[in-house]
N, C-alpha and C positions, 0 to 999 in steps of 0.2 A: 400571471403564473409564476411561480417561483421554482428555482432548481437548486439542487445541493451540488455543490462543487468542492473537489480536493485541490487544496492549496499547496503548490510544490515550487520551490526555489529554481529559478533559470538554471539550467545545466545539471540538475539533480533529479532523482526518481522518487525521495522519500516525502511522504505526505506530511506536511507541517501542521495543517489544520483543515477543518472541512467547515464550510460556510454555506450559508442560505443567501442566494441572489435573486435580483430579479429577472436575470435572462443569464444565459451562457456566455453572453459578451463581456461580463465583468473583468476588469483588468486592474491590476496594482503592478507598477514598475518593479522588476526584478524577480516576478513570480509567473507562473503559468497555472491555469486553472483547468481540471479535468472535469466534466459532468459525471457524477457519480451514477445517476439513474438507479437500477435495481441492483447495482453490484455491490458486494459488501466492501466497506471502506472505513478504515479507523486512522486515527492520527498514528504515525509511525510505521504504516505499511508502505509498500514500495510499488511503484506504478510501471507496468511493463507496456512501454508505447507499441510494441509489436501486436500484442492482441486486446490492449485496453483493459485490462484487468489489474486487480491490487493484489498483492502478495504480503505474507507475514515475513518473508525473507528475501534478501537481495539476489539470491539465486532463482526466485521465481518458482518455486516448488511448495512452499506451504500456503494452502488457499483457505485455511481456517487457522484461528488462533492455536497455537500449540500448547498453551496452557489449558485451555477447554477440551482440545481435541488431540491428546498426545499419540493417536494412532498413525497419524500421518509422518511423524518424526522418524527418520531413519535409525535402526537399532545402533547403539554406539559400539564402536570397536573395543576388543578387550582392553581394558585399561589396567591390567596388572603389570607392575614394575618387574623388569628383570634386572638381575644382578650383574 
């Protein structure tokens, strides 16, 4: 049985790659691997170690791609310049 894994550099939280391995014991020096299972995960997402989920932002708020689902992006503050 194979498993999908997120590849993340040691000391970081950004997903550098996703791979298929024979089991979740797969190792490469300098990286740690997180089983993806049925969780959404893409290259460039961020892994929250506290809840085991992947997010599109480092603040762990965006759970879906903001380009495909802009409804979850907070409204921008008024951008008018003052004189």
